[in-house]
FIMI-665528 format. One record per residue: residue in one letter; y, z, x of N, C-alpha, C in turn. Coordinates in steps of 0.001 Angstrom, whole numbers, plus 500000, padded with zeros to 6 digits. Each point is the difference from the previous one (the first is absolute). Example, Ala and Ser with C-alpha at 12.3 -4.5 7.8 and 13.67 -1.06 7.14 Angstrom:
% FIMI-665528
<node code="A" n_v="494310" n_w="507800" n_u="513190" ca_v="501190" ca_w="500000" ca_u="499110" c_v="501200" c_w="500000" c_u="500900"/>
<node code="S" n_v="501050" n_w="499280" n_u="499650" ca_v="501190" ca_w="500060" ca_u="500820" c_v="501090" c_w="500730" c_u="499230"/>
END
This chain:
% FIMI-665528
<node code="M" n_v="273912" n_w="851575" n_u="949440" ca_v="500796" ca_w="499859" ca_u="498794" c_v="499114" c_w="500185" c_u="498796"/>
<node code="S" n_v="500360" n_w="500919" n_u="499141" ca_v="499261" ca_w="500264" ca_u="498764" c_v="500505" c_w="499078" c_u="498884"/>
<node code="I" n_v="499057" n_w="499367" n_u="499300" ca_v="500381" ca_w="499108" ca_u="498915" c_v="499798" c_w="500717" c_u="498676"/>
<node code="E" n_v="501092" n_w="500129" n_u="499243" ca_v="499975" ca_w="500697" ca_u="498739" c_v="499249" c_w="499105" c_u="498940"/>
<node code="N" n_v="499209" n_w="500654" n_u="499144" ca_v="499297" ca_w="499269" ca_u="498945" c_v="500986" c_w="499667" c_u="498876"/>
<node code="L" n_v="500341" n_w="498748" n_u="499863" ca_v="500964" ca_w="499533" ca_u="498991" c_v="499320" c_w="499248" c_u="498871"/>
<node code="T" n_v="498705" n_w="500139" n_u="499871" ca_v="499243" ca_w="499207" ca_u="499028" c_v="500543" c_w="500095" c_u="498590"/>
<node code="L" n_v="500382" n_w="501187" n_u="499548" ca_v="500450" ca_w="500139" ca_u="498622" c_v="501431" c_w="499465" c_u="499787"/>
<node code="L" n_v="500615" n_w="499432" n_u="500996" ca_v="501286" ca_w="499343" ca_u="499789" c_v="499801" c_w="498627" c_u="499381"/>
<node code="T" n_v="498747" n_w="499578" n_u="499842" ca_v="499728" ca_w="498703" ca_u="499370" c_v="500409" c_w="500067" c_u="498528"/>
<node code="D" n_v="500182" n_w="498831" n_u="499430" ca_v="500418" ca_w="499892" ca_u="498608" c_v="498848" c_w="500459" c_u="499074"/>
<node code="F" n_v="500324" n_w="500759" n_u="498951" ca_v="498964" ca_w="500496" ca_u="499056" c_v="499260" c_w="498817" c_u="499339"/>
<node code="Y" n_v="500735" n_w="498896" n_u="499780" ca_v="499382" ca_w="498800" ca_u="499432" c_v="498875" c_w="499518" c_u="500894"/>
<node code="E" n_v="500195" n_w="499998" n_u="501328" ca_v="498955" ca_w="499549" ca_u="500886" c_v="498780" c_w="500916" c_u="499931"/>
<node code="L" n_v="500211" n_w="501297" n_u="499839" ca_v="498876" ca_w="500930" ca_u="499873" c_v="499210" c_w="499716" c_u="498704"/>
<node code="T" n_v="500721" n_w="499767" n_u="498916" ca_v="499296" ca_w="499712" ca_u="498756" c_v="499277" c_w="498656" c_u="500036"/>
<node code="M" n_v="500590" n_w="499017" n_u="500720" ca_v="499332" ca_w="498712" ca_u="500172" c_v="498743" c_w="500182" c_u="500863"/>
<node code="M" n_v="500080" n_w="500830" n_u="501013" ca_v="498841" ca_w="500266" ca_u="500830" c_v="498853" c_w="500540" c_u="499153"/>
<node code="Q" n_v="500301" n_w="500919" n_u="499094" ca_v="498951" ca_w="500525" ca_u="499138" c_v="499457" c_w="498934" c_u="499102"/>
<node code="G" n_v="500865" n_w="499114" n_u="499494" ca_v="499516" ca_w="498902" ca_u="499139" c_v="499059" c_w="499079" c_u="500748"/>
<node code="Y" n_v="500354" n_w="499653" n_u="501204" ca_v="499144" ca_w="499117" ca_u="500813" c_v="498689" c_w="500722" c_u="500328"/>
<node code="Y" n_v="500096" n_w="501286" n_u="500285" ca_v="498802" ca_w="500787" ca_u="500330" c_v="499023" c_w="500009" c_u="498814"/>
<node code="K" n_v="500550" n_w="500201" n_u="498817" ca_v="499148" ca_w="500089" ca_u="498795" c_v="499471" c_w="498617" c_u="499605"/>
<node code="N" n_v="500687" n_w="498912" n_u="500374" ca_v="499603" ca_w="498660" ca_u="499669" c_v="498822" c_w="499534" c_u="500869"/>
<node code="E" n_v="499861" n_w="500568" n_u="501180" ca_v="498901" ca_w="499688" ca_u="500932" c_v="499830" c_w="498520" c_u="500292"/>
<node code="T" n_v="501085" n_w="499289" n_u="500228" ca_v="499905" ca_w="498578" ca_u="500295" c_v="499738" c_w="499737" c_u="501471"/>
<node code="N" n_v="500208" n_w="501019" n_u="500868" ca_v="499847" ca_w="499865" ca_u="501410" c_v="500969" c_w="499002" c_u="500632"/>
<node code="D" n_v="501058" n_w="499676" n_u="499297" ca_v="501028" ca_w="499102" ca_u="500558" c_v="500923" c_w="500822" c_u="500939"/>
<node code="T" n_v="500562" n_w="499326" n_u="500954" ca_v="500973" ca_w="500611" ca_u="500874" c_v="501336" c_w="499990" c_u="499279"/>
<node code="V" n_v="500677" n_w="501135" n_u="499996" ca_v="501292" ca_w="500125" ca_u="499334" c_v="501054" c_w="500282" c_u="501034"/>
<node code="V" n_v="501154" n_w="499378" n_u="499900" ca_v="501044" ca_w="500169" ca_u="501007" c_v="501277" c_w="500445" c_u="499291"/>
<node code="F" n_v="500649" n_w="501029" n_u="500569" ca_v="501301" ca_w="500416" ca_u="499553" c_v="500957" c_w="499746" c_u="501153"/>
<node code="D" n_v="501195" n_w="499523" n_u="499707" ca_v="500968" ca_w="499592" ca_u="500983" c_v="501054" c_w="501061" c_u="500295"/>
<node code="V" n_v="500551" n_w="499913" n_u="501195" ca_v="501214" ca_w="500708" ca_u="500353" c_v="501021" c_w="498879" c_u="500195"/>
<node code="F" n_v="501053" n_w="499972" n_u="499158" ca_v="500924" ca_w="498857" ca_u="500043" c_v="501364" c_w="500392" c_u="499445"/>
<node code="Y" n_v="500928" n_w="499109" n_u="500149" ca_v="501268" ca_w="500082" ca_u="499273" c_v="500189" c_w="498690" c_u="499272"/>
<node code="R" n_v="500817" n_w="499996" n_u="498966" ca_v="500072" ca_w="498822" ca_u="499154" c_v="500865" c_w="498871" c_u="500544"/>
<node code="Q" n_v="501182" n_w="500313" n_u="500509" ca_v="500878" ca_w="498963" ca_u="500569" c_v="501025" c_w="500631" c_u="500913"/>
<node code="N" n_v="500606" n_w="499167" n_u="500812" ca_v="501043" ca_w="500481" ca_u="500849" c_v="501223" c_w="500403" c_u="499188"/>
<node code="P" n_v="500628" n_w="501132" n_u="500303" ca_v="501151" ca_w="500425" ca_u="499238" c_v="501195" c_w="499055" c_u="500258"/>
<node code="N" n_v="500854" n_w="499876" n_u="499015" ca_v="501236" ca_w="499208" ca_u="500110" c_v="499716" c_w="498555" c_u="500417"/>
<node code="Q" n_v="498891" n_w="499462" n_u="499590" ca_v="499587" ca_w="498620" ca_u="500299" c_v="500033" c_w="499702" c_u="501524"/>
<node code="G" n_v="499609" n_w="501014" n_u="500776" ca_v="499937" ca_w="499846" ca_u="501444" c_v="498903" c_w="499018" c_u="500419"/>
<node code="G" n_v="500162" n_w="499381" n_u="501163" ca_v="499076" ca_w="498990" ca_u="500456" c_v="498876" c_w="500508" c_u="500865"/>
<node code="Y" n_v="500025" n_w="501248" n_u="500408" ca_v="498940" ca_w="500503" ca_u="500856" c_v="499841" c_w="501493" c_u="499747"/>
<node code="A" n_v="498948" n_w="500572" n_u="500519" ca_v="499745" ca_w="501435" ca_u="499851" c_v="499539" c_w="500556" c_u="501357"/>
<node code="I" n_v="500346" n_w="501226" n_u="500248" ca_v="499488" ca_w="500724" ca_u="501152" c_v="499101" c_w="501080" c_u="499468"/>
<node code="C" n_v="498772" n_w="500011" n_u="500508" ca_v="499011" ca_w="500962" ca_u="499494" c_v="500015" c_w="501214" c_u="500938"/>
<node code="A" n_v="500378" n_w="501128" n_u="499456" ca_v="499958" ca_w="501266" ca_u="500750" c_v="498927" c_w="500897" c_u="499352"/>
<node code="G" n_v="499262" n_w="500690" n_u="500797" ca_v="499000" ca_w="500887" ca_u="499456" c_v="498620" c_w="499386" c_u="499859"/>
<node code="L" n_v="499800" n_w="498819" n_u="500498" ca_v="498706" ca_w="499352" ca_u="499852" c_v="498880" c_w="500796" c_u="500670"/>
<node code="E" n_v="500303" n_w="500596" n_u="501121" ca_v="499002" ca_w="500830" ca_u="500677" c_v="499538" c_w="501168" c_u="499113"/>
<node code="Q" n_v="500950" n_w="500612" n_u="499273" ca_v="499664" ca_w="501093" ca_u="499083" c_v="499148" c_w="499531" c_u="498849"/>
<node code="V" n_v="500283" n_w="498802" n_u="499506" ca_v="499193" ca_w="499451" ca_u="498904" c_v="498556" c_w="499773" c_u="500462"/>
<node code="I" n_v="499853" n_w="499451" n_u="501211" ca_v="498658" ca_w="499760" ca_u="500533" c_v="499267" c_w="501291" c_u="500206"/>
<node code="E" n_v="500665" n_w="501006" n_u="500548" ca_v="499337" ca_w="501318" ca_u="500222" c_v="499627" c_w="500650" c_u="498668"/>
<node code="Y" n_v="500882" n_w="499823" n_u="498996" ca_v="499713" ca_w="500572" ca_u="498664" c_v="498690" c_w="499358" c_u="499448"/>
<node code="I" n_v="499887" n_w="498682" n_u="500112" ca_v="498811" ca_w="499324" ca_u="499481" c_v="498758" c_w="500390" c_u="500804"/>
<node code="K" n_v="500135" n_w="500085" n_u="501316" ca_v="498853" ca_w="500354" ca_u="500817" c_v="499506" c_w="501440" c_u="499769"/>
<node code="S" n_v="500898" n_w="500880" n_u="499628" ca_v="499601" ca_w="501398" ca_u="499804" c_v="499845" c_w="500377" c_u="498524"/>
<node code="L" n_v="500029" n_w="498994" n_u="499109" ca_v="499916" ca_w="500251" ca_u="498572" c_v="498678" c_w="500675" c_u="499642"/>
<node code="H" n_v="500077" n_w="501149" n_u="499393" ca_v="498818" ca_w="500726" ca_u="499532" c_v="500430" c_w="501043" c_u="498966"/>
<node code="F" n_v="499078" n_w="500411" n_u="499199" ca_v="500257" ca_w="501029" ca_u="498980" c_v="499370" c_w="501304" c_u="500474"/>
<node code="G" n_v="500849" n_w="500967" n_u="500307" ca_v="499531" ca_w="501326" ca_u="500406" c_v="499620" c_w="500861" c_u="498805"/>
<node code="Y" n_v="499457" n_w="501160" n_u="500271" ca_v="499607" ca_w="500915" ca_u="498920" c_v="501168" c_w="500336" c_u="499050"/>
<node code="D" n_v="501161" n_w="500260" n_u="500604" ca_v="501160" ca_w="500336" ca_u="499183" c_v="500432" c_w="498829" c_u="499131"/>
<node code="D" n_v="499875" n_w="498767" n_u="500542" ca_v="500342" ca_w="498801" ca_u="499235" c_v="499085" c_w="499870" c_u="498792"/>
<node code="I" n_v="498707" n_w="500180" n_u="500224" ca_v="499006" ca_w="499884" ca_u="498911" c_v="500240" c_w="501095" c_u="498956"/>
<node code="D" n_v="500271" n_w="501208" n_u="500441" ca_v="500305" ca_w="501097" ca_u="499054" c_v="501221" c_w="499671" c_u="499167"/>
<node code="Y" n_v="501037" n_w="499435" n_u="500637" ca_v="501182" ca_w="499629" ca_u="499236" c_v="499667" c_w="498928" c_u="498981"/>
<node code="L" n_v="499323" n_w="498945" n_u="500414" ca_v="499640" ca_w="498930" ca_u="499059" c_v="499143" c_w="500533" c_u="498881"/>
<node code="R" n_v="499086" n_w="500914" n_u="500300" ca_v="499164" ca_w="500617" ca_u="498976" c_v="500845" c_w="500764" c_u="498980"/>
<node code="S" n_v="501057" n_w="500685" n_u="500497" ca_v="500821" ca_w="500806" ca_u="499116" c_v="500795" c_w="499146" c_u="498983"/>
<node code="L" n_v="500121" n_w="498717" n_u="500250" ca_v="500702" ca_w="499113" ca_u="499068" c_v="499168" c_w="499673" c_u="498793"/>
<node code="N" n_v="498701" n_w="500287" n_u="500072" ca_v="499063" ca_w="499719" ca_u="498878" c_v="500050" c_w="498556" c_u="499556"/>
<node code="Y" n_v="500117" n_w="499102" n_u="500979" ca_v="500081" ca_w="498590" ca_u="499684" c_v="498818" c_w="499212" c_u="500638"/>
<node code="F" n_v="499514" n_w="500485" n_u="501107" ca_v="498966" ca_w="499274" ca_u="500748" c_v="498624" c_w="500584" c_u="499789"/>
<node code="D" n_v="499009" n_w="499090" n_u="499901" ca_v="498613" ca_w="500435" ca_u="499854" c_v="499511" c_w="500714" c_u="501256"/>
<node code="E" n_v="499127" n_w="500976" n_u="499817" ca_v="499461" ca_w="500768" ca_u="501105" c_v="499266" c_w="499114" c_u="500973"/>
<node code="E" n_v="499266" n_w="499001" n_u="499476" ca_v="499245" ca_w="499079" ca_u="500866" c_v="500956" c_w="499221" c_u="500919"/>
<node code="F" n_v="501129" n_w="499573" n_u="499451" ca_v="500999" ca_w="499294" ca_u="500794" c_v="500626" c_w="500923" c_u="501061"/>
<node code="L" n_v="500264" n_w="501243" n_u="499629" ca_v="500551" ca_w="500953" ca_u="500969" c_v="499015" c_w="500266" c_u="501120"/>
<node code="D" n_v="498721" n_w="500079" n_u="499675" ca_v="498972" ca_w="500180" ca_u="501013" c_v="500006" c_w="498809" c_u="500954"/>
<node code="Y" n_v="500153" n_w="498795" n_u="499447" ca_v="500045" ca_w="498805" ca_u="500811" c_v="501201" c_w="500016" c_u="500953"/>
<node code="L" n_v="501168" n_w="500451" n_u="499538" ca_v="501184" ca_w="500091" ca_u="500830" c_v="499836" c_w="500991" c_u="501113"/>
<node code="A" n_v="499288" n_w="501099" n_u="499692" ca_v="499814" ca_w="501057" ca_u="501016" c_v="499115" c_w="499482" c_u="501125"/>
END
């Protein structure tokens, strides 16, 4: 089974925060969550579907050459940070 690289499906805010933490050099561990806010219609329970896909997404998370080229084209990220992501 081939796993598609879905790294750039992350929120742009998280990418900009990553650059901020990188430039700050605090060496702290930073965590971003995968979550939902509340059960719809005030439901009392939730069934989680797709958890395996979320785990595989996180395990295979990486920035390929095309991803770095795309981020570079936005003219928002420092070259040093892009090198770090690569």
